[in-house]
N, C-alpha and C positions, 0 to 999 in steps of 0.2 A: 504494500500500500504506500503510495507516494505521500510524502509530507507536504502539506499545503503551506505555501509561503505566506507569512503574515504581512498584510499590506497596511499602509497608512490609513487612518480612519476616513480621510477625505478621498481616497482612491478606491471607490467601490461602485458597483452597479446600483444606481439609485431607482431604476424604473419600478422594480417590485416593491421596494420600501415606500416609494411615493404613492403607489397604487393602494397599498394597505392603509397608509395614513389618510388618503383621500376617502376610502370607504368608511373608515372609522369616523372621520370628520362629518361625512354625510349622514351617517346614522345618528351621531350625537346631535347634529343640527336639527334633523327631522324630529327626534324625540323631544328636544328642548322646545321647538316651535309648536309642535302639536300639544305638548303639555301646557305651555304658557298661553297660547293664543287660539288653539284649535284650527280648523280649516277656515281661513278668511279669504277674501277676494285677492289679497296681495300675497298669498302664501308662497308662490314661486319666487317672487322678488325677495321676500324675507329669507327664504331658504337659501338662495344664492348668496346673499350677504352673510348670513350666519355660517354657511359652509366656508366661505373665504376667510372669515375671521378665525374660525376654529382651525382650519387647515394651516393657515400661516402661523398661528401660535404653536400648534402641535409639531409641524415640520421644522419650524425654526428652532424649537427646543430640542427635539430628538436628533436632528441631522446637522445642526450648526453649532448650537451652544454647548451641548454635552460633549461632542467630540473635540470641539475647540478648547474647552476648559481642560479636558483630559490631555490633549496635546501640549498645551502651555504648561501644565503641571509637570508632565514628564520631561519636558524640554528644560525647564528652569530649576527643577528640583535635583537634577543630576542622577535620578534613578533610571536604571535601564530596565527594559522589559525582561521578565524572567525567561532565561533560556537554559536548557540543560547543559551542564559542563561536561566536556568529554572526560571519560574515566582515564586515570593515570596508567593503569595496567591494560595491556591488550587482552581482549576477550578470546580465550582459547576455546575450541569446541569441546563440549562435555563428552567424557568417555562413558561407555556403557557401564554404569555402576549398579550394583544391586539395589533394588528399592528397599527402603528402610521400613516401610509400613507393613510389608507382607511377612507372614511367618517364614521361618527359615526353609521349610519344605517347598515353598512355592517360588523361591528365588531362582533366577537363572545363574547358575554357577558354571563358568566356562574357564 
């Protein structure tokens, strides 16, 4: 299994994330407007305005502010992302040793 390379938070495919944020914003806007005002004659106009406001707030927070603060903190704090250190000794292949959990009669003794 190939190891996935970790990318910078701003280097990612945004289409799927923006679609999910848009759907969540639309559902929240519809629920809020239907609860507060019901079906009025200007429902579509209010829905569009509420969707834009909620979408901008949600997308701005989740996709710009949070990764930006994370990047600034990592950049200026001097902390590096955790990466596994290579082991000092080379890994040798394991030899066929008898299994310790089996009774002596069931061990492979060669």
